[in-house]
BAVEX-993143 format. One record per residue (C-alpha): x, y, z; residue number from 1. Coordinates in steps of 0.001 Angstrom, whole numbers, plus 500000, padded with zeros to 6 digits. Example, Ala and Ser with C-alpha at 12.3 -4.5 7.8 and 13.67 -1.06 7.14 Angstrom:
BEGIN
        X        Y        Z     i
   512300   495500   507800     1
   513670   498940   507140     2
//
This chain:
BEGIN
        X        Y        Z     i
   901553   739301   627275     1
   901842   738790   623637     2
   902854   742485   622664     3
   905554   742079   624860     4
   906974   739253   622858     5
   909173   739862   619678     6
   906961   738877   616347     7
   908982   738222   613323     8
   911175   741495   612684     9
   909405   743410   615473    10
   911150   743764   618740    11
   909218   743014   622046    12
   907758   746237   623803    13
   906651   745864   627281    14
   905664   749399   627376    15
   902564   748576   625447    16
   901347   746624   628583    17
   902210   749415   631043    18
   900375   752125   628813    19
   897255   749872   628522    20
   897381   749194   632400    21
   897714   752951   633042    22
   895342   754368   630497    23
   892621   751944   629649    24
   890413   750214   632183    25
   886841   748845   631981    26
   884429   747430   634489    27
   884711   743538   634497    28
   881768   741666   636287    29
   882283   742565   639972    30
   886052   742656   639583    31
   886343   746230   639381    32
   887927   748332   636691    33
   890555   746206   634838    34
   893214   747219   632256    35
   891985   745353   628975    36
   893115   745360   625482    37
   891701   743329   622788    38
   888711   742876   620576    39
   885265   742834   622131    40
   882464   741420   620391    41
   878700   740251   620640    42
   877662   736615   619099    43
   874406   737562   617249    44
   873950   734435   615285    45
   875531   731548   616443    46
   877661   729241   614267    47
   881042   728438   612496    48
   883034   731313   611150    49
   885451   730055   608171    50
   888107   732074   606398    51
   886346   734305   603802    52
   882914   734762   605614    53
   881506   738308   605701    54
   882335   740065   609039    55
   880486   743524   609726    56
   882004   746050   612242    57
   879478   747998   614200    58
   880811   750850   616591    59
   878623   750960   619774    60
//
């Protein structure tokens, strides 16, 4: 629910979560299609991630 809170000079916007709930749903385990927003990733090599480490984006 973080987008519904104000951040610095940005006002709160509860409409963001309403839009996600109505338009973006993905299958989650055996729970059905749920509204989700965020960053999704796969760990391809275990280990610590530190500031300055290289990150590669792969669309899939």
